[in-house]
C-alpha positions, 0 to 999 in steps of 0.5 A, a space after each residue: 328480326 325477332 319481334 321480342 326485340 322491337 316494341 310498338 312503343 319504339 315506333 311511336 317514339 320516333 318523330 313523325 310516327 304521329 301527326 302533330 295534331 294528334 287529339 290525344 296531345 291537345 292542350 286544354 285551356 283553363 284552370 286545369 291546364 297542364 304544368 308549363 313544363 309538360 305543355 312545353 314538352 308536348 309542344 316540342 314533340 308535336 313540332 318534331 312530328 310536324 317537322 318530320 312529316 312536312 320535310 318528308 312531304 315537301 323536302 327540307 328546302 321547301 318546308 317552311 317554319 309556318 308549314 311545320 307549325 301548321 302541321 303541329 298545331 303550334 304557333 310560330 312564337 312557340 316554335 321560336 321559344 323552343 328552337 332557333 330556326 328550321 335547322 335547329 328543329 331538324 337537327 333536334 328531330 334527327 338526334 332524337 330519332 336516331 337516338 331511339 334507333 341506336 338504343 334499340 339496335 344496342 338492346 337487340 345486339 346485347 340480347 344475343 350471345 355472340 357478335 354474328 347474331 348480334 349484328 343481324 339482330 341490330 340490323 333487323 331492329 334498324 330496318 324494322 324501325 325505319 320501315 315502320 316510320 317512313 316519314 322519319 326514314 326520308 327525313 333522317 336519311 335522305 333530307 339530311 344532306 339538304 341541311 348542309 354542313 351541320 347535317 353532314 356532321 350529324 350524319 357522320 356522328 351517327 355513322 360513328 355510333 354504328 361503327 361501335 358495333 364493330 369495336 372488336 372484330 377479328 384482325 384481317 389478313 394481308 395488312 388490311 386495316 380493320 378500321 378502313 374495312 369497318 368504314 367501308 362496311 358501314 358506308 355500304 350499309 348506309 348506301 343500301 338503306 339510302 337507295 331503298 328509301 330514295 326509291 320509295 321502297 321504305 316498306 321493303 327495308 326489312 328485305 335487306 336483312 339477309 344481304 346486309 348481315 352477310 355484308 357486315 360479317 363476311 369481310 371479317 370471317 370470309 363468305 363461307 364462314 359468314 354464311 355458316 354462322 348466320 344461317 347455321 344452327 344457333 348452337 354453332 354460332 359462338 363456337 368459333 372464337 371469331 364470333 364471340 360476344 362483343 359489346 358495342 364499346 360506345 354507341 353514344 347513348 
């Protein structure tokens, strides 16, 4: 992943990157108190950070609203002014954080002139972001299942946004349906990321870049052509019409 595609600010924006009690976000009382809207936004951010860290540490089922408030340094009444409950707060953190990830993937993808290298850069952005904020990775990828039907719906929406990067892949021979192949590829990428995080090796996620890039491209170009396009000189990528520039049709952002 080229560092130019990943800004340090992106890591900070992911829920869980900072502690909820970060002194830089303390709310000062008195006549110089910030406007109500700013205070509410700050409290919301702190609660999302507190939720992500608490869920990553204790698991969704065992994390309580009191635990989340304690980690955020925010009172329970304020929590319930902002969220209807733990599930609502969890889904808010998941949507916000995955939105950051998808936007960075889309930016990395769009910076390339061809689909093959775009996919590789998009995957690199995702892996670097998750590795850089392990608590969010655990909360968003592992604990989402514990939320139940609402969590599964949220995960499916996320995978749909990832499928958009394959909007115009080449047709497959033998009557194989492209959409079914894309579904299989997206599911495989998610599974590989899940296994690495669930085994406590979130920091090793960037090591998956080469294999996941090949996994995403090979079904549509064939293994030899995929290896050539992904590993060959940059000038050769894009000369083949099967690797032309493709923009995600709809990332949901």
